[in-house]
N, C-alpha and C positions, 0 to 999 in steps of 0.2 A: 330425307335425302333421296336423290334419284341415283340410278346406276348408269355408269358411263363406260365406254371402251375408249382407250387412248392408244393411238398408234405412234410409236417412236421408231421410225425407220432408220436403220443403219447408224444409230446414235453412238455406238462404241466400237472401238477397233480391237477389243479383246474382251473375253469373259471377265478378266480381272478388273477392267475399267467399269464394266457393268456392276460388279460386286461393290465397287466404291460408290457408284451412283445409287445403288440400293441402300447403302448406309446413309447417304445424304437424304434420300427420300424418306427413310424411316425417321430420321431426326426432325426433319421439317414437318412430316406428317404428325408427329407427336405434339408439335406446337399448334397444329391446326385441327386437332382431333374433332372439334365440333363441326367443322366444315368439310373435311376430306378424310376418307378412309380407304387405304389401299387394300384390296381384297386378294388379288392374285395377278401374276404376270406369266405370259408365255414368251420365251426367248425365241426369236426368229433368226435363222441363218440367212444373211443377206447375200450369200454367194460370192462375196469378195473378201472374206476374212473378217468382215464386220458383223456385229450382231445388233438386232433391234429388239423391240418388245411390243407385244399387244397386252395392255394392262386393263384390268377391271378395277374400277374405283366406285365408291359411293361418295357423292358430294352434294353440296347445297346448290351448286351451279357450275357451268363450264368455267366461269371466271375464277372460282375457287381452285379448280384444277390447274388453270394457267398460273395462278399465284403460287401454288405449291411447286409447280414445275420450275418456275423462275427462281424461287428461293432455293431449290435443290439443284439448280443448274442442270436440268433435264430437258431434252428435246420434247416437243409436244406438237407433232405434225398434224394430228387430227383428233378431234373429240366427237364421239357419237353417243347420243343418249340411247339407252336400251329401252325398248318398248315392252319387252316381255322376255321371259326365260323359258326355254324348253330343254329339259334334261333327259336325254335318251339313255345315257350311261354315265357313270362316274368318270371323272378325269383319270387318264392312265397314270401309272407311277411316273414320277419326275424322271426325265432323262438328263444325263450330264450335258452341260452346255459346251 
């Protein structure tokens, strides 16, 4: 599997809707566990009351990520393959969305 970053810009009009989307994502991901693994997401403030995400996934292909997104009814604006990882510091503690 390769590592990918997925941009989901302004996909939800509230954190509650994002929570529902995360549940769908987990359910569909469990069905596709050989092809797609959700690693983490960062929730973005889109400045207009909506939230988006920057997600890190491992997957067999961008197509597998699109299939997962479609099955979970998630936006998928852009998929970028990660070439390398440089960790300078651990992620900070999670902030409330």
